[in-house]
DRENPA-3360 file (N, C-alpha, C; in nm, 2 decimals, always signed):
BEGIN
1 = MTIELDVR = +1.68/-1.05/-2.90/+1.71/-1.13/-2.78/+1.57/-1.18/-2.72 ~ +1.57/-1.30/-2.68/+1.45/-1.35/-2.62/+1.48/-1.41/-2.48 ~ +1.39/-1.41/-2.39/+1.39/-1.48/-2.27/+1.27/-1.56/-2.26 ~ +1.28/-1.68/-2.32/+1.17/-1.77/-2.33/+1.15/-1.86/-2.20 ~ +1.03/-1.88/-2.16/+1.00/-1.97/-2.05/+0.91/-2.08/-2.10 ~ +0.94/-2.20/-2.06/+0.86/-2.31/-2.10/+0.74/-2.32/-2.00 ~ +0.62/-2.31/-2.05/+0.50/-2.31/-1.97/+0.40/-2.42/-2.02 ~ +0.46/-2.52/-2.08/+0.37/-2.63/-2.13/+0.30/-2.71/-2.02;
9 = DLVGRPGS = +0.37/-2.71/-1.90/+0.31/-2.78/-1.79/+0.19/-2.70/-1.73 ~ +0.17/-2.57/-1.77/+0.06/-2.49/-1.72/-0.05/-2.47/-1.82 ~ -0.02/-2.48/-1.95/-0.12/-2.45/-2.05/-0.23/-2.55/-2.04 ~ -0.35/-2.50/-2.04/-0.47/-2.59/-2.04/-0.50/-2.65/-1.90 ~ -0.44/-2.60/-1.80/-0.46/-2.65/-1.66/-0.49/-2.53/-1.57 ~ -0.61/-2.47/-1.59/-0.64/-2.35/-1.50/-0.64/-2.39/-1.36 ~ -0.58/-2.30/-1.28/-0.56/-2.31/-1.14/-0.42/-2.36/-1.10 ~ -0.34/-2.41/-1.19/-0.20/-2.45/-1.16/-0.11/-2.33/-1.18;
17 = SRAVHVAE = +0.00/-2.33/-1.10/+0.09/-2.22/-1.11/+0.23/-2.26/-1.08 ~ +0.32/-2.17/-1.10/+0.46/-2.20/-1.08/+0.54/-2.07/-1.06 ~ +0.63/-2.07/-0.97/+0.72/-1.95/-0.95/+0.85/-1.96/-1.03 ~ +0.89/-1.85/-1.09/+1.01/-1.85/-1.18/+1.09/-1.73/-1.14 ~ +1.22/-1.75/-1.13/+1.31/-1.64/-1.11/+1.40/-1.62/-1.24 ~ +1.40/-1.50/-1.29/+1.48/-1.46/-1.41/+1.58/-1.35/-1.37 ~ +1.70/-1.37/-1.40/+1.81/-1.27/-1.38/+1.89/-1.27/-1.51 ~ +1.85/-1.18/-1.60/+1.92/-1.17/-1.73/+1.94/-1.03/-1.77;
25 = PVAGLRTG = +2.05/-1.00/-1.84/+2.07/-0.86/-1.89/+1.98/-0.85/-2.02 ~ +1.92/-0.73/-2.04/+1.84/-0.70/-2.15/+1.90/-0.59/-2.23 ~ +1.93/-0.61/-2.35/+2.00/-0.50/-2.43/+1.89/-0.40/-2.48 ~ +1.94/-0.28/-2.49/+1.85/-0.17/-2.55/+1.75/-0.11/-2.47 ~ +1.76/-0.12/-2.33/+1.67/-0.05/-2.25/+1.72/+0.09/-2.22 ~ +1.67/+0.18/-2.30/+1.72/+0.32/-2.29/+1.62/+0.42/-2.35 ~ +1.64/+0.54/-2.29/+1.57/+0.66/-2.35/+1.68/+0.76/-2.36 ~ +1.65/+0.89/-2.39/+1.75/+0.99/-2.41/+1.84/+1.01/-2.29;
33 = LAVVPEDR = +1.79/+1.01/-2.17/+1.87/+1.04/-2.05/+1.88/+0.92/-1.95 ~ +1.83/+0.81/-1.99/+1.83/+0.69/-1.89/+1.86/+0.56/-1.97 ~ +1.94/+0.48/-1.91/+1.98/+0.35/-1.97/+2.00/+0.24/-1.86 ~ +1.95/+0.12/-1.89/+1.99/+0.01/-1.80/+2.11/-0.05/-1.87 ~ +2.22/-0.05/-1.80/+2.35/-0.10/-1.85/+2.33/-0.25/-1.90 ~ +2.38/-0.27/-2.02/+2.36/-0.41/-2.08/+2.44/-0.52/-2.01 ~ +2.54/-0.48/-1.93/+2.61/-0.58/-1.85/+2.55/-0.61/-1.71 ~ +2.44/-0.54/-1.68/+2.37/-0.56/-1.55/+2.24/-0.63/-1.57;
41 = AVDLDLLL = +2.22/-0.73/-1.49/+2.09/-0.81/-1.51/+1.98/-0.74/-1.44 ~ +1.86/-0.77/-1.50/+1.74/-0.73/-1.43/+1.68/-0.85/-1.36 ~ +1.63/-0.84/-1.25/+1.57/-0.95/-1.17/+1.42/-0.95/-1.17 ~ +1.37/-1.06/-1.21/+1.22/-1.08/-1.22/+1.18/-1.20/-1.15 ~ +1.09/-1.19/-1.05/+1.04/-1.30/-0.98/+0.89/-1.31/-1.02 ~ +0.86/-1.41/-1.11/+0.73/-1.42/-1.16/+0.65/-1.54/-1.10 ~ +0.52/-1.51/-1.08/+0.43/-1.62/-1.06/+0.35/-1.64/-1.18 ~ +0.37/-1.76/-1.25/+0.30/-1.79/-1.37/+0.18/-1.87/-1.33;
49 = ESVVEGIL = +0.06/-1.82/-1.37/-0.06/-1.89/-1.33/-0.14/-1.92/-1.45 ~ -0.19/-2.04/-1.46/-0.27/-2.09/-1.57/-0.42/-2.04/-1.55 ~ -0.47/-1.97/-1.64/-0.61/-1.92/-1.63/-0.67/-1.97/-1.76 ~ -0.81/-1.96/-1.77/-0.88/-2.00/-1.89/-0.83/-1.94/-2.02 ~ -0.80/-1.81/-2.01/-0.75/-1.73/-2.13/-0.61/-1.76/-2.17 ~ -0.52/-1.81/-2.08/-0.38/-1.83/-2.11/-0.30/-1.84/-1.99 ~ -0.19/-1.76/-1.98/-0.10/-1.76/-1.87/-0.09/-1.62/-1.81 ~ -0.12/-1.60/-1.68/-0.10/-1.47/-1.62/+0.03/-1.47/-1.55;
57 = ASGPLEGV = +0.11/-1.37/-1.58/+0.25/-1.35/-1.52/+0.24/-1.23/-1.43 ~ +0.28/-1.25/-1.31/+0.28/-1.13/-1.22/+0.40/-1.14/-1.12 ~ +0.45/-1.03/-1.08/+0.56/-1.02/-0.99/+0.64/-0.90/-1.00 ~ +0.74/-0.88/-0.91/+0.83/-0.77/-0.92/+0.94/-0.78/-1.02 ~ +0.98/-0.67/-1.07/+1.09/-0.65/-1.16/+1.18/-0.55/-1.10 ~ +1.31/-0.58/-1.08/+1.40/-0.49/-1.02/+1.53/-0.48/-1.10 ~ +1.59/-0.36/-1.09/+1.72/-0.34/-1.15/+1.78/-0.20/-1.12 ~ +1.88/-0.17/-1.19/+1.95/-0.04/-1.17/+1.96/+0.03/-1.31;
65 = MTLQCARC = +1.94/+0.16/-1.31/+1.96/+0.23/-1.44/+2.05/+0.35/-1.41 ~ +2.13/+0.38/-1.52/+2.22/+0.50/-1.51/+2.14/+0.61/-1.58 ~ +2.13/+0.72/-1.51/+2.06/+0.84/-1.56/+2.15/+0.96/-1.57 ~ +2.11/+1.05/-1.65/+2.19/+1.17/-1.67/+2.10/+1.29/-1.63 ~ +2.14/+1.37/-1.54/+2.06/+1.48/-1.49/+2.02/+1.57/-1.60 ~ +1.89/+1.61/-1.61/+1.84/+1.69/-1.72/+1.89/+1.84/-1.70 ~ +1.93/+1.88/-1.58/+1.98/+2.01/-1.56/+2.13/+2.03/-1.56 ~ +2.20/+1.94/-1.49/+2.35/+1.96/-1.48/+2.43/+1.86/-1.57;
73 = LKPFEGSF = +2.36/+1.76/-1.63/+2.41/+1.66/-1.71/+2.51/+1.56/-1.65 ~ +2.51/+1.56/-1.51/+2.60/+1.46/-1.44/+2.53/+1.33/-1.44 ~ +2.61/+1.22/-1.46/+2.55/+1.09/-1.45/+2.53/+1.04/-1.30 ~ +2.42/+0.97/-1.28/+2.40/+0.91/-1.15/+2.32/+0.78/-1.16 ~ +2.32/+0.70/-1.06/+2.25/+0.57/-1.07/+2.12/+0.58/-0.99 ~ +2.02/+0.50/-1.03/+1.90/+0.49/-0.96/+1.84/+0.35/-0.97 ~ +1.78/+0.30/-0.87/+1.73/+0.16/-0.88/+1.58/+0.18/-0.92 ~ +1.52/+0.07/-0.97/+1.38/+0.07/-1.00/+1.32/-0.06/-0.95;
81 = RLDLREMF = +1.20/-0.06/-0.92/+1.12/-0.17/-0.89/+0.98/-0.15/-0.94 ~ +0.94/-0.25/-1.03/+0.81/-0.24/-1.09/+0.73/-0.36/-1.06 ~ +0.60/-0.35/-1.04/+0.52/-0.47/-1.02/+0.44/-0.50/-1.15 ~ +0.47/-0.61/-1.21/+0.41/-0.65/-1.34/+0.29/-0.74/-1.32 ~ +0.20/-0.74/-1.41/+0.08/-0.82/-1.42/+0.04/-0.82/-1.56 ~ +0.08/-0.92/-1.63/+0.05/-0.93/-1.78/-0.01/-1.07/-1.82 ~ -0.08/-1.07/-1.93/-0.14/-1.19/-1.98/-0.06/-1.24/-2.10 ~ -0.04/-1.37/-2.11/+0.01/-1.43/-2.23/-0.10/-1.52/-2.29;
89 = VPGTSTEV = -0.14/-1.49/-2.41/-0.26/-1.55/-2.47/-0.22/-1.62/-2.60 ~ -0.27/-1.74/-2.62/-0.25/-1.81/-2.76/-0.32/-1.73/-2.87 ~ -0.25/-1.72/-2.98/-0.31/-1.65/-3.10/-0.32/-1.50/-3.09 ~ -0.25/-1.44/-3.00/-0.26/-1.30/-2.98/-0.20/-1.22/-3.10 ~ -0.27/-1.12/-3.15/-0.21/-1.03/-3.25/-0.14/-0.91/-3.18 ~ -0.07/-0.84/-3.26/+0.01/-0.72/-3.20/-0.08/-0.61/-3.17 ~ -0.21/-0.61/-3.20/-0.30/-0.50/-3.18/-0.37/-0.50/-3.05 ~ -0.34/-0.60/-2.96/-0.41/-0.61/-2.83/-0.30/-0.59/-2.72;
97 = DEYPLVEG = -0.35/-0.57/-2.60/-0.26/-0.54/-2.49/-0.22/-0.67/-2.42 ~ -0.19/-0.78/-2.49/-0.15/-0.91/-2.44/-0.03/-0.95/-2.51 ~ +0.04/-1.04/-2.45/+0.16/-1.10/-2.51/+0.13/-1.24/-2.56 ~ +0.20/-1.28/-2.67/+0.17/-1.41/-2.73/+0.22/-1.53/-2.65 ~ +0.14/-1.64/-2.65/+0.18/-1.77/-2.59/+0.19/-1.86/-2.72 ~ +0.31/-1.90/-2.75/+0.34/-1.97/-2.87/+0.39/-2.11/-2.84 ~ +0.31/-2.21/-2.87/+0.35/-2.35/-2.86/+0.41/-2.39/-2.72 ~ +0.34/-2.33/-2.62/+0.38/-2.37/-2.48/+0.50/-2.28/-2.43;
105 = FVDVEPMI = +0.54/-2.18/-2.50/+0.65/-2.09/-2.45/+0.60/-1.95/-2.45 ~ +0.65/-1.87/-2.35/+0.63/-1.73/-2.35/+0.76/-1.66/-2.35 ~ +0.77/-1.55/-2.42/+0.89/-1.47/-2.42/+0.86/-1.34/-2.33 ~ +0.93/-1.34/-2.22/+0.91/-1.23/-2.12/+0.99/-1.10/-2.16 ~ +1.08/-1.11/-2.25/+1.17/-1.00/-2.29/+1.08/-0.88/-2.33 ~ +0.99/-0.89/-2.42/+0.90/-0.77/-2.46/+0.83/-0.71/-2.34 ~ +0.78/-0.80/-2.25/+0.71/-0.75/-2.13/+0.81/-0.67/-2.04 ~ +0.93/-0.72/-2.02/+1.03/-0.64/-1.95/+1.07/-0.51/-2.01;
113 = RDAVVLSM = +1.09/-0.52/-2.14/+1.12/-0.40/-2.22/+1.01/-0.29/-2.21 ~ +0.89/-0.33/-2.23/+0.78/-0.24/-2.22/+0.77/-0.17/-2.09 ~ +0.78/-0.25/-1.98/+0.76/-0.20/-1.85/+0.88/-0.11/-1.81 ~ +1.00/-0.14/-1.84/+1.11/-0.06/-1.80/+1.12/+0.07/-1.87 ~ +1.11/+0.06/-2.01/+1.12/+0.18/-2.09/+1.01/+0.28/-2.06 ~ +0.89/+0.23/-2.04/+0.78/+0.32/-2.00/+0.79/+0.38/-1.86 ~ +0.87/+0.32/-1.77/+0.89/+0.38/-1.64/+1.01/+0.47/-1.63 ~ +1.09/+0.48/-1.73/+1.21/+0.57/-1.73/+1.16/+0.71/-1.73;
121 = PLAPLCRQ = +1.23/+0.80/-1.64/+1.19/+0.94/-1.64/+1.24/+1.01/-1.77 ~ +1.16/+1.10/-1.81/+1.19/+1.18/-1.93/+1.30/+1.29/-1.90 ~ +1.29/+1.34/-1.78/+1.38/+1.45/-1.74/+1.43/+1.42/-1.59 ~ +1.52/+1.32/-1.58/+1.57/+1.28/-1.44/+1.65/+1.40/-1.38 ~ +1.64/+1.41/-1.25/+1.72/+1.51/-1.18/+1.81/+1.44/-1.08 ~ +1.93/+1.48/-1.06/+2.02/+1.42/-0.97/+1.98/+1.45/-0.83 ~ +1.91/+1.56/-0.81/+1.84/+1.60/-0.68/+1.74/+1.71/-0.72 ~ +1.64/+1.72/-0.64/+1.53/+1.81/-0.66/+1.57/+1.96/-0.67;
129 = DCLGLCDR = +1.67/+2.00/-0.60/+1.72/+2.14/-0.60/+1.84/+2.16/-0.69 ~ +1.86/+2.08/-0.79/+1.97/+2.09/-0.88/+1.96/+2.23/-0.95 ~ +2.07/+2.31/-0.95/+2.07/+2.44/-1.01/+2.10/+2.44/-1.16 ~ +2.16/+2.33/-1.20/+2.19/+2.31/-1.35/+2.31/+2.39/-1.39 ~ +2.32/+2.41/-1.52/+2.44/+2.47/-1.58/+2.40/+2.62/-1.61 ~ +2.50/+2.71/-1.61/+2.48/+2.85/-1.65/+2.46/+2.85/-1.80 ~ +2.35/+2.92/-1.84/+2.32/+2.92/-1.98/+2.42/+3.02/-2.06 ~ +2.50/+3.09/-1.99/+2.60/+3.18/-2.06/+2.74/+3.12/-2.07;
137 = CGGDRNVG = +2.79/+3.06/-1.95/+2.93/+3.01/-1.95/+2.93/+2.86/-1.95 ~ +2.82/+2.79/-1.91/+2.82/+2.65/-1.91/+2.87/+2.59/-1.77 ~ +2.91/+2.68/-1.68/+2.96/+2.63/-1.55/+2.85/+2.56/-1.47 ~ +2.89/+2.47/-1.39/+2.79/+2.40/-1.30/+2.76/+2.49/-1.18 ~ +2.64/+2.53/-1.18/+2.60/+2.62/-1.07/+2.59/+2.55/-0.93 ~ +2.58/+2.42/-0.93/+2.58/+2.35/-0.81/+2.71/+2.35/-0.73 ~ +2.82/+2.37/-0.80/+2.95/+2.37/-0.74/+3.02/+2.51/-0.75 ~ +2.94/+2.61/-0.79/+2.99/+2.74/-0.80/+3.09/+2.77/-0.91;
145 = ECRCPPEP = +3.08/+2.69/-1.02/+3.17/+2.72/-1.14/+3.14/+2.84/-1.21 ~ +3.01/+2.89/-1.20/+2.97/+3.01/-1.28/+3.02/+3.13/-1.21 ~ +3.09/+3.22/-1.28/+3.14/+3.35/-1.22/+3.09/+3.46/-1.31 ~ +2.98/+3.44/-1.38/+2.92/+3.54/-1.47/+2.86/+3.65/-1.38 ~ +2.88/+3.78/-1.42/+2.81/+3.88/-1.35/+2.66/+3.87/-1.37 ~ +2.58/+3.93/-1.29/+2.44/+3.92/-1.31/+2.40/+3.99/-1.44 ~ +2.30/+3.94/-1.51/+2.26/+4.00/-1.63/+2.19/+4.13/-1.60 ~ +2.21/+4.24/-1.68/+2.14/+4.36/-1.65/+1.99/+4.35/-1.67;
153 = DPRWSALH = +1.92/+4.41/-1.59/+1.77/+4.41/-1.60/+1.73/+4.49/-1.72 ~ +1.67/+4.42/-1.82/+1.63/+4.49/-1.94/+1.54/+4.61/-1.92 ~ +1.47/+4.62/-1.81/+1.38/+4.73/-1.78/+1.46/+4.86/-1.76 ~ +1.59/+4.85/-1.73/+1.67/+4.97/-1.70/+1.77/+5.00/-1.82 ~ +1.75/+4.94/-1.93/+1.85/+4.95/-2.04/+1.86/+5.09/-2.10 ~ +1.75/+5.17/-2.09/+1.76/+5.31/-2.14/+1.85/+5.39/-2.06 ~ +1.86/+5.37/-1.93/+1.95/+5.44/-1.84/+2.09/+5.40/-1.86 ~ +2.12/+5.28/-1.90/+2.26/+5.23/-1.93/+2.31/+5.30/-2.05;
161 = TLGVEWPT = +2.23/+5.34/-2.15/+2.27/+5.41/-2.27/+2.32/+5.55/-2.23 ~ +2.27/+5.60/-2.12/+2.30/+5.74/-2.08/+2.43/+5.74/-1.98 ~ +2.48/+5.62/-1.96/+2.59/+5.60/-1.87/+2.56/+5.60/-1.72 ~ +2.44/+5.58/-1.69/+2.39/+5.58/-1.55/+2.40/+5.43/-1.50 ~ +2.47/+5.41/-1.39/+2.47/+5.27/-1.33/+2.34/+5.25/-1.26 ~ +2.27/+5.15/-1.29/+2.14/+5.12/-1.23/+2.13/+4.98/-1.19 ~ +2.03/+4.94/-1.11/+2.02/+4.80/-1.06/+2.03/+4.70/-1.18 ~ +2.10/+4.59/-1.15/+2.11/+4.48/-1.25/+2.00/+4.37/-1.24;
169 = GPDDGIP = +1.93/+4.37/-1.13/+1.83/+4.26/-1.12/+1.71/+4.32/-1.05 ~ +1.60/+4.25/-1.05/+1.47/+4.30/-0.99/+1.48/+4.30/-0.84 ~ +1.58/+4.24/-0.78/+1.59/+4.24/-0.63/+1.68/+4.34/-0.58 ~ +1.75/+4.42/-0.67/+1.84/+4.52/-0.63/+1.78/+4.64/-0.57 ~ +1.66/+4.67/-0.61/+1.60/+4.79/-0.56/+1.65/+4.92/-0.62 ~ +1.59/+5.03/-0.59/+1.63/+5.16/-0.65/+1.73/+5.22/-0.55 ~ +1.84/+5.28/-0.60/+1.94/+5.34/-0.51/+1.89/+5.47/-0.46;
% end
């Protein structure tokens, strides 16, 4: 997929500029727990400026991503806003941190992809105090689905073999 912009009116005219609005869906914006839905457009308001080196593209990129909580696995939505500032240069190779300017056209899709995917959280949380899932029964601890008894404190395991009931956790104290 490409989102090409015609910049022939700017190439070779340092100091000239033009504002462009792009609202397009971009496929494949995803990581393990985050995805920008392919049916939702990302909005990009660019200022394209002609400079001696090529075309400088700058402006905000906004959209919505669907995330999955890393603790409780529930889906939730979050918006994003990124400020972009990238160079498009003629004859650019893939080994530099610039995007290619080819025959008066720039493809902003790789720039959008790079910015969005790099900004996606690796371990998103639905809320900071999310308790997650019980590692024994799989119940959602946020809604009280876990009914597991407390795990016995391994420090008292020798007493359990003798049939003595003793504290199950470090906060129970000694009877």
